[in-house]
N, CA and C atoms as an extended XYZ file, in Angstrom:
441
Properties=species:S:1:pos:R:3:atomname:S:1:resname:S:1:resid:I:1 pbc="F F F"
N       -58.864       92.139      302.873 N   MET     1
C       -59.512       91.546      301.890 CA  MET     1
C       -58.554       90.184      300.776 C   MET     1
N       -59.499       89.666      300.463 N   SER     2
C       -59.324       89.085      300.280 CA  SER     2
C       -59.020       89.302      298.775 C   SER     2
N       -58.365       88.308      297.810 N   HIS     3
C       -58.981       88.269      295.903 CA  HIS     3
C       -59.112       87.428      295.313 C   HIS     3
N       -59.447       87.520      294.696 N   SER     4
C       -60.248       86.579      293.183 CA  SER     4
C       -59.733       85.212      292.929 C   SER     4
N       -58.404       86.390      292.918 N   THR     5
C       -57.391       85.216      292.279 CA  THR     5
C       -56.192       84.857      292.604 C   THR     5
N       -55.242       82.840      292.406 N   SER     6
C       -54.987       82.137      293.610 CA  SER     6
C       -52.656       82.837      293.951 C   SER     6
N       -52.722       84.293      292.489 N   THR     7
C       -52.009       84.726      292.441 CA  THR     7
C       -51.373       85.112      292.569 C   THR     7
N       -50.763       84.895      294.024 N   PRO     8
C       -49.798       85.947      295.261 CA  PRO     8
C       -49.829       87.493      294.258 C   PRO     8
N       -50.061       88.311      295.683 N   ASP     9
C       -49.448       89.948      294.898 CA  ASP     9
C       -47.923       90.473      294.526 C   ASP     9
N       -47.777       90.401      296.211 N   LYS    10
C       -46.067       90.024      296.062 CA  LYS    10
C       -45.410       89.695      295.826 C   LYS    10
N       -44.253       89.527      294.615 N   ARG    11
C       -43.681       88.849      294.170 CA  ARG    11
C       -42.400       88.359      294.631 C   ARG    11
N       -41.937       87.071      293.972 N   VAL    12
C       -40.588       86.321      294.676 CA  VAL    12
C       -39.267       86.751      294.197 C   VAL    12
N       -38.532       87.068      294.885 N   GLU    13
C       -36.907       87.716      293.992 CA  GLU    13
C       -36.740       85.906      294.153 C   GLU    13
N       -35.581       86.258      293.264 N   VAL    14
C       -35.264       84.294      292.934 CA  VAL    14
C       -33.613       85.137      292.342 C   VAL    14
N       -32.906       84.246      293.003 N   ALA    15
C       -31.689       84.785      291.931 CA  ALA    15
C       -31.516       83.087      290.864 C   ALA    15
N       -30.768       83.324      289.821 N   VAL    16
C       -31.225       81.919      288.603 CA  VAL    16
C       -29.654       82.171      288.978 C   VAL    16
N       -28.782       81.559      288.490 N   GLY    17
C       -27.532       80.914      287.755 CA  GLY    17
C       -27.476       80.316      286.604 C   GLY    17
N       -27.184       80.907      285.675 N   ILE    18
C       -26.149       80.675      284.505 CA  ILE    18
C       -24.985       79.693      284.356 C   ILE    18
N       -24.792       79.033      284.242 N   LEU    19
C       -23.573       78.394      284.573 CA  LEU    19
C       -23.509       77.475      283.626 C   LEU    19
N       -22.406       78.688      282.360 N   LEU    20
C       -21.698       78.559      281.660 CA  LEU    20
C       -20.554       77.039      281.013 C   LEU    20
N       -19.613       76.492      280.610 N   GLN    21
C       -19.077       75.873      280.213 CA  GLN    21
C       -18.769       76.793      278.861 C   GLN    21
N       -17.081       76.323      277.983 N   GLY    22
C       -16.935       76.082      276.799 CA  GLY    22
C       -16.365       77.731      276.055 C   GLY    22
N       -15.642       77.229      275.204 N   THR    23
C       -15.022       78.818      274.738 CA  THR    23
C       -17.130       79.890      274.023 C   THR    23
N       -16.677       80.657      274.230 N   PRO    24
C       -17.531       82.414      273.796 CA  PRO    24
C       -17.779       82.173      272.500 C   PRO    24
N       -19.333       81.873      272.497 N   GLY    25
C       -19.949       82.074      271.463 CA  GLY    25
C       -20.649       80.036      271.411 C   GLY    25
N       -20.147       79.120      271.277 N   GLN    26
C       -20.787       77.979      271.663 CA  GLN    26
C       -20.785       77.146      273.197 C   GLN    26
N       -20.587       78.227      274.044 N   GLU    27
C       -20.538       78.380      275.371 CA  GLU    27
C       -21.931       76.813      275.787 C   GLU    27
N       -22.001       75.954      277.244 N   GLN    28
C       -22.922       75.660      277.249 CA  GLN    28
C       -23.404       75.334      278.363 C   GLN    28
N       -24.954       75.747      278.850 N   PHE    29
C       -25.105       76.201      280.545 CA  PHE    29
C       -25.756       74.807      280.663 C   PHE    29
N       -25.755       74.776      282.028 N   LEU    30
C       -26.387       73.491      282.542 CA  LEU    30
C       -28.182       74.009      282.819 C   LEU    30
N       -28.648       72.714      282.912 N   LEU    31
C       -30.515       73.118      283.160 CA  LEU    31
C       -30.178       71.650      284.422 C   LEU    31
N       -31.084       72.084      285.215 N   GLY    32
C       -31.518       70.115      286.178 CA  GLY    32
C       -33.307       70.108      285.837 C   GLY    32
N       -33.810       69.186      286.586 N   THR    33
C       -34.825       69.522      286.965 CA  THR    33
C       -35.619       70.115      287.965 C   THR    33
N       -37.007       70.020      288.317 N   ARG    34
C       -36.767       69.754      289.542 CA  ARG    34
C       -37.226       69.188      290.120 C   ARG    34
N       -37.241       69.431      291.042 N   PRO    35
C       -37.747       68.336      292.148 CA  PRO    35
C       -39.719       68.165      292.729 C   PRO    35
N       -39.308       66.756      292.472 N   ALA    36
C       -40.727       66.251      293.583 CA  ALA    36
C       -41.099       66.881      294.184 C   ALA    36
N       -42.120       67.218      293.785 N   GLY    37
C       -42.979       67.820      295.137 CA  GLY    37
C       -43.428       68.952      295.441 C   GLY    37
N       -43.108       69.973      294.577 N   LYS    38
C       -42.948       71.631      293.860 CA  LYS    38
C       -43.518       71.037      292.402 C   LYS    38
N       -44.364       72.793      292.578 N   PRO    39
C       -45.098       72.995      291.416 CA  PRO    39
C       -43.783       72.802      290.151 C   PRO    39
N       -44.396       71.988      289.408 N   TYR    40
C       -43.746       71.750      287.818 CA  TYR    40
C       -42.224       70.757      287.924 C   TYR    40
N       -42.523       70.143      289.178 N   ALA    41
C       -41.688       68.679      289.047 CA  ALA    41
C       -41.625       67.871      287.814 C   ALA    41
N       -39.718       68.204      287.838 N   GLY    42
C       -39.720       67.777      286.360 CA  GLY    42
C       -39.688       68.268      285.351 C   GLY    42
N       -39.620       69.352      285.427 N   TYR    43
C       -39.712       70.487      284.431 CA  TYR    43
C       -38.107       70.813      284.872 C   TYR    43
N       -37.820       71.088      283.482 N   TRP    44
C       -36.004       71.471      282.677 CA  TRP    44
C       -35.974       72.836      283.281 C   TRP    44
N       -34.906       73.549      284.648 N   GLU    45
C       -34.927       75.125      284.590 CA  GLU    45
C       -33.569       75.391      285.113 C   GLU    45
N       -32.978       76.604      284.850 N   PHE    46
C       -31.622       76.662      285.763 CA  PHE    46
C       -31.719       76.817      286.935 C   PHE    46
N       -30.261       76.799      287.490 N   PRO    47
C       -30.469       76.272      289.650 CA  PRO    47
C       -30.254       77.875      289.668 C   PRO    47
N       -31.308       77.415      291.391 N   GLY    48
C       -31.213       78.706      291.883 CA  GLY    48
C       -32.614       78.559      292.642 C   GLY    48
N       -32.822       79.870      293.616 N   GLY    49
C       -33.778       80.401      294.186 CA  GLY    49
C       -34.200       81.427      295.231 C   GLY    49
N       -35.326       81.451      296.049 N   LYS    50
C       -34.860       82.643      296.766 CA  LYS    50
C       -34.254       83.035      297.792 C   LYS    50
N       -33.802       84.735      297.143 N   ILE    51
C       -33.409       85.950      297.909 CA  ILE    51
C       -33.582       86.008      298.806 C   ILE    51
N       -33.668       85.249      300.216 N   GLU    52
C       -33.677       85.391      301.380 CA  GLU    52
C       -33.886       87.131      302.209 C   GLU    52
N       -34.350       87.814      303.201 N   ALA    53
C       -34.463       88.686      302.616 CA  ALA    53
C       -33.016       89.457      303.780 C   ALA    53
N       -32.298       90.299      304.153 N   GLY    54
C       -30.918       91.200      303.364 CA  GLY    54
C       -29.721       90.110      302.742 C   GLY    54
N       -30.288       89.516      301.875 N   GLU    55
C       -30.194       88.200      301.054 CA  GLU    55
C       -29.455       88.977      299.402 C   GLU    55
N       -28.475       89.118      299.208 N   SER    56
C       -27.725       89.885      297.544 CA  SER    56
C       -28.385       89.153      296.873 C   SER    56
N       -27.711       89.475      295.644 N   VAL    57
C       -28.435       88.025      295.037 CA  VAL    57
C       -27.110       87.198      294.722 C   VAL    57
N       -26.376       87.805      294.554 N   GLU    58
C       -25.552       86.280      295.138 CA  GLU    58
C       -24.604       86.125      296.224 C   GLU    58
N       -24.900       86.696      296.421 N   ALA    59
C       -24.854       85.082      298.219 CA  ALA    59
C       -26.189       84.165      297.992 C   ALA    59
N       -27.254       84.899      296.970 N   ALA    60
C       -28.612       83.808      297.340 CA  ALA    60
C       -27.892       83.052      296.431 C   ALA    60
N       -27.363       83.316      295.647 N   LEU    61
C       -27.292       82.309      294.656 CA  LEU    61
C       -26.236       81.249      294.954 C   LEU    61
N       -25.125       81.734      295.415 N   CYS    62
C       -24.073       81.528      295.890 CA  CYS    62
C       -24.165       80.148      296.780 C   CYS    62
N       -24.990       80.498      298.199 N   ARG    63
C       -26.249       79.568      299.065 CA  ARG    63
C       -27.166       78.451      298.107 C   ARG    63
N       -27.486       78.963      297.211 N   GLU    64
C       -28.068       77.671      296.477 CA  GLU    64
C       -27.667       76.851      295.226 C   GLU    64
N       -26.631       76.578      295.781 N   PHE    65
C       -25.440       76.099      293.978 CA  PHE    65
C       -24.920       75.677      295.157 C   PHE    65
N       -24.744       75.134      296.946 N   ASP    66
C       -24.224       75.049      297.524 CA  ASP    66
C       -25.356       73.920      298.044 C   ASP    66
N       -26.574       74.531      298.139 N   GLU    67
C       -28.033       73.658      298.962 CA  GLU    67
C       -28.935       72.450      297.662 C   GLU    67
N       -28.562       72.831      296.814 N   GLU    68
C       -28.783       71.832      295.232 CA  GLU    68
C       -28.022       71.300      294.558 C   GLU    68
N       -26.254       71.734      293.860 N   LEU    69
C       -25.780       71.263      294.116 CA  LEU    69
C       -24.375       70.729      294.166 C   LEU    69
N       -23.840       70.909      295.126 N   GLY    70
C       -22.418       71.493      296.033 CA  GLY    70
C       -21.764       71.474      295.562 C   GLY    70
N       -22.073       73.052      295.064 N   ILE    71
C       -20.873       74.034      294.254 CA  ILE    71
C       -20.401       74.880      295.130 C   ILE    71
N       -19.305       75.509      295.009 N   CYS    72
C       -19.333       76.746      294.894 CA  CYS    72
C       -18.861       77.544      294.508 C   CYS    72
N       -19.433       78.534      294.490 N   ILE    73
C       -19.273       79.642      293.718 CA  ILE    73
C       -18.433       80.681      293.923 C   ILE    73
N       -18.115       81.692      292.985 N   ASP    74
C       -17.815       82.743      293.954 CA  ASP    74
C       -18.114       83.951      294.273 C   ASP    74
N       -18.554       84.925      294.974 N   PRO    75
C       -19.608       85.841      294.672 CA  PRO    75
C       -19.127       86.769      293.382 C   PRO    75
N       -17.356       87.418      293.936 N   ALA    76
C       -17.239       88.279      292.645 CA  ALA    76
C       -17.460       87.767      291.271 C   ALA    76
N       -16.820       86.434      290.859 N   ALA    77
C       -17.128       86.052      289.859 CA  ALA    77
C       -18.720       85.686      289.248 C   ALA    77
N       -19.967       86.108      290.088 N   VAL    78
C       -21.305       86.121      288.744 CA  VAL    78
C       -21.232       87.625      288.824 C   VAL    78
N       -21.949       87.401      287.301 N   GLU    79
C       -22.079       88.280      286.347 CA  GLU    79
C       -23.663       88.797      286.320 C   GLU    79
N       -24.198       89.724      287.004 N   ILE    80
C       -25.658       89.739      287.215 CA  ILE    80
C       -25.836       89.872      286.202 C   ILE    80
N       -26.888       89.364      285.621 N   TRP    81
C       -26.810       90.131      283.551 CA  TRP    81
C       -28.183       90.715      283.341 C   TRP    81
N       -29.158       90.321      284.098 N   ARG    82
C       -30.634       90.690      282.963 CA  ARG    82
C       -31.479       90.442      284.381 C   ARG    82
N       -33.215       90.891      284.413 N   THR    83
C       -33.574       90.202      285.996 CA  THR    83
C       -35.282       90.532      284.226 C   THR    83
N       -36.279       90.011      285.306 N   THR    84
C       -37.081       89.219      283.845 CA  THR    84
C       -37.982       89.125      285.029 C   THR    84
N       -39.702       89.328      285.031 N   GLU    85
C       -40.631       88.485      285.548 CA  GLU    85
C       -41.197       87.533      285.259 C   GLU    85
N       -42.263       86.678      286.148 N   HIS    86
C       -43.053       84.842      285.278 CA  HIS    86
C       -43.715       85.848      285.690 C   HIS    86
N       -45.160       85.247      285.531 N   ASP    87
C       -46.538       84.548      286.811 CA  ASP    87
C       -46.993       83.677      286.831 C   ASP    87
N       -46.604       82.883      287.638 N   TYR    88
C       -47.031       81.200      287.349 CA  TYR    88
C       -48.406       80.880      287.935 C   TYR    88
N       -49.482       79.702      288.025 N   GLU    89
C       -50.048       79.593      289.117 CA  GLU    89
C       -50.187       80.185      290.405 C   GLU    89
N       -49.272       79.204      290.519 N   HIS    90
C       -48.372       79.380      291.699 CA  HIS    90
C       -47.609       80.516      292.931 C   HIS    90
N       -46.541       81.628      291.696 N   ALA    91
C       -46.448       82.482      292.575 CA  ALA    91
C       -45.933       83.206      291.595 C   ALA    91
N       -45.624       84.981      291.366 N   ARG    92
C       -45.679       86.175      290.597 CA  ARG    92
C       -44.074       86.287      290.709 C   ARG    92
N       -42.854       85.775      290.053 N   VAL    93
C       -41.616       86.095      290.633 CA  VAL    93
C       -40.810       86.777      289.818 C   VAL    93
N       -40.119       87.918      290.294 N   ARG    94
C       -38.728       88.040      289.243 CA  ARG    94
C       -37.241       87.637      289.544 C   ARG    94
N       -36.791       87.441      288.730 N   LEU    95
C       -36.149       86.635      288.375 CA  LEU    95
C       -34.687       86.976      287.515 C   LEU    95
N       -33.318       87.275      288.896 N   HIS    96
C       -32.236       87.487      288.718 CA  HIS    96
C       -31.323       86.850      288.077 C   HIS    96
N       -31.550       86.738      286.393 N   TRP    97
C       -29.861       86.131      286.086 CA  TRP    97
C       -28.795       86.358      285.893 C   TRP    97
N       -28.145       85.740      286.594 N   CYS    98
C       -26.377       85.509      286.666 CA  CYS    98
C       -26.292       84.887      285.545 C   CYS    98
N       -24.841       84.858      285.359 N   LYS    99
C       -23.683       84.449      284.678 CA  LYS    99
C       -22.337       83.649      286.083 C   LYS    99
N       -22.705       82.373      285.463 N   VAL   100
C       -21.399       81.595      285.573 CA  VAL   100
C       -20.494       81.335      284.948 C   VAL   100
N       -19.027       81.603      285.001 N   ARG   101
C       -18.085       81.104      284.700 CA  ARG   101
C       -17.282       80.028      286.038 C   ARG   101
N       -16.826       80.051      287.095 N   ALA   102
C       -16.527       79.675      287.410 CA  ALA   102
C       -16.712       78.943      289.120 C   ALA   102
N       -16.729       78.333      289.066 N   TRP   103
C       -17.206       76.332      290.475 CA  TRP   103
C       -16.044       76.427      290.311 C   TRP   103
N       -15.930       76.127      292.005 N   GLN   104
C       -15.004       75.399      292.384 CA  GLN   104
C       -16.460       73.557      293.621 C   GLN   104
N       -15.152       72.596      293.143 N   GLY   105
C       -16.536       71.647      293.466 CA  GLY   105
C       -17.016       70.264      292.719 C   GLY   105
N       -17.443       69.257      292.773 N   ASP   106
C       -18.157       68.557      292.398 CA  ASP   106
C       -19.528       68.108      291.810 C   ASP   106
N       -20.252       68.554      291.307 N   PHE   107
C       -21.836       68.246      291.479 CA  PHE   107
C       -22.279       67.015      292.557 C   PHE   107
N       -23.013       67.822      293.283 N   GLN   108
C       -23.984       66.669      294.170 CA  GLN   108
C       -25.439       67.337      293.475 C   GLN   108
N       -26.132       66.644      293.684 N   MET   109
C       -27.079       66.363      293.479 CA  MET   109
C       -28.568       66.261      293.841 C   MET   109
N       -28.526       67.526      295.334 N   ARG   110
C       -29.054       67.217      296.375 CA  ARG   110
C       -29.887       66.737      296.763 C   ARG   110
N       -30.601       67.502      295.924 N   GLU   111
C       -32.505       67.134      295.408 CA  GLU   111
C       -32.769       66.436      294.863 C   GLU   111
N       -32.375       65.538      294.491 N   GLY   112
C       -32.133       64.568      293.254 CA  GLY   112
C       -32.533       64.702      292.191 C   GLY   112
N       -32.671       66.196      292.189 N   GLN   113
C       -32.450       66.203      290.827 CA  GLN   113
C       -31.560       65.411      289.810 C   GLN   113
N       -31.715       65.281      288.655 N   GLN   114
C       -31.611       65.053      287.402 CA  GLN   114
C       -30.557       66.648      286.925 C   GLN   114
N       -28.687       67.044      286.218 N   VAL   115
C       -28.934       68.098      285.176 CA  VAL   115
C       -28.150       67.822      284.142 C   VAL   115
N       -27.593       68.765      282.758 N   ALA   116
C       -27.250       68.252      281.718 CA  ALA   116
C       -27.183       69.195      281.446 C   ALA   116
N       -25.239       69.468      280.326 N   TRP   117
C       -25.548       70.498      279.419 CA  TRP   117
C       -26.486       70.795      278.930 C   TRP   117
N       -26.525       71.842      278.069 N   GLN   118
C       -28.002       71.899      277.069 CA  GLN   118
C       -26.222       72.792      276.304 C   GLN   118
N       -26.576       73.175      274.939 N   GLY   119
C       -26.626       73.868      273.856 CA  GLY   119
C       -27.685       74.508      273.324 C   GLY   119
N       -27.522       76.075      272.387 N   LEU   120
C       -28.630       76.441      272.030 CA  LEU   120
C       -29.420       75.878      270.561 C   LEU   120
N       -30.485       75.367      269.817 N   PRO   121
C       -31.805       75.277      271.010 CA  PRO   121
C       -31.448       73.393      272.224 C   PRO   121
N       -31.607       73.991      273.482 N   PRO   122
C       -32.383       72.686      274.089 CA  PRO   122
C       -32.696       72.059      273.741 C   PRO   122
N       -31.433       70.548      273.920 N   THR   123
C       -32.810       69.437      274.135 CA  THR   123
C       -33.559       68.628      274.836 C   THR   123
N       -33.486       69.051      275.850 N   VAL   124
C       -34.776       69.045      277.104 CA  VAL   124
C       -35.923       69.459      276.838 C   VAL   124
N       -36.803       68.460      277.561 N   SER   125
C       -38.268       69.181      277.324 CA  SER   125
C       -39.054       68.724      279.262 C   SER   125
N       -39.913       69.379      278.945 N   PRO   126
C       -40.056       70.167      279.296 CA  PRO   126
C       -38.958       71.178      280.110 C   PRO   126
N       -38.963       72.083      279.135 N   ILE   127
C       -38.206       73.651      280.103 CA  ILE   127
C       -39.597       74.916      280.307 C   ILE   127
N       -39.310       75.407      281.958 N   LEU   128
C       -39.844       75.672      282.720 CA  LEU   128
C       -39.976       76.963      281.779 C   LEU   128
N       -41.099       77.739      282.079 N   PRO   129
C       -41.689       78.304      281.181 CA  PRO   129
C       -40.802       80.176      280.911 C   PRO   129
N       -40.843       79.948      282.009 N   GLY   130
C       -40.497       81.543      283.053 CA  GLY   130
C       -38.589       81.856      282.443 C   GLY   130
N       -38.232       80.413      281.581 N   ALA   131
C       -36.254       80.323      281.091 CA  ALA   131
C       -36.507       80.538      279.465 C   ALA   131
N       -37.824       80.959      278.804 N   TYR   132
C       -38.257       81.189      277.358 CA  TYR   132
C       -37.316       82.456      276.941 C   TYR   132
N       -37.581       83.451      277.935 N   PRO   133
C       -37.193       84.834      277.388 CA  PRO   133
C       -35.296       85.337      277.360 C   PRO   133
N       -35.110       84.009      278.513 N   VAL   134
C       -33.289       84.525      278.864 CA  VAL   134
C       -32.954       83.476      277.540 C   VAL   134
N       -33.809       82.250      277.136 N   LEU   135
C       -33.066       80.997      276.458 CA  LEU   135
C       -32.966       82.520      274.868 C   LEU   135
N       -33.788       82.822      274.599 N   ASP   136
C       -34.150       83.912      273.434 CA  ASP   136
C       -33.530       84.290      273.780 C   ASP   136
N       -32.987       85.106      274.778 N   ALA   137
C       -31.560       86.168      274.344 CA  ALA   137
C       -29.708       85.812      274.735 C   ALA   137
N       -30.604       84.444      275.468 N   LEU   138
C       -28.556       84.017      275.065 CA  LEU   138
C       -28.260       83.655      273.352 C   LEU   138
N       -29.646       82.826      272.700 N   ALA   139
C       -29.562       83.315      271.419 CA  ALA   139
C       -28.647       83.964      270.622 C   ALA   139
N       -30.066       85.324      270.925 N   ALA   140
C       -29.821       86.804      270.088 CA  ALA   140
C       -28.459       87.084      270.177 C   ALA   140
N       -27.810       86.460      271.759 N   GLU   141
C       -26.061       86.761      272.339 CA  GLU   141
C       -25.215       86.390      271.281 C   GLU   141
N       -25.569       84.932      270.716 N   ARG   142
C       -24.762       84.097      271.002 CA  ARG   142
C       -24.799       84.110      269.271 C   ARG   142
N       -25.665       84.461      268.671 N   ALA   143
C       -25.954       84.962      266.783 CA  ALA   143
C       -25.283       87.075      266.754 C   ALA   143
N       -25.468       87.886      267.415 N   HIS   144
C       -24.701       88.440      267.171 CA  HIS   144
C       -23.465       88.246      267.383 C   HIS   144
N       -22.245       87.610      268.031 N   ALA   145
C       -20.941       87.788      268.304 CA  ALA   145
C       -20.996       86.942      267.121 C   ALA   145
N       -21.530       85.424      266.519 N   MET   146
C       -21.151       84.927      265.203 CA  MET   146
C       -21.269       86.721      264.320 C   MET   146
N       -21.707       87.695      264.603 N   GLU   147
C       -22.265       88.041      263.136 CA  GLU   147
C       -20.575       89.441      262.740 C   GLU   147
């Protein structure tokens, strides 16, 4: 049976890392550009990638951070924060958002991407549409912390 839509029915499970630095309430987070040849190339996103079969969210995040950025994160330091879903033209994704406050190594842009530390609101654009609910949640958390 074929479907008339181009969006796959199955959700792709994705581990996404929110690398945080700085003092709570004033923290900055790392965004990177999507590499050439991928959908939404040049858009800014939080680093991460697909969770492989049998892989935990934490293990996927560690692998992706090594592959994309050349850094090592401790799976025990990963805080699984929230899950969102987003339907793109090319994929339906379930995003497992994780806060990461500790890592080892220096950034190596292994996919030719640019990276930038950002505050709220971010100054880079365009930003991948699936990131906006999390940016809103980070802003709400920051506002609540400052009350």
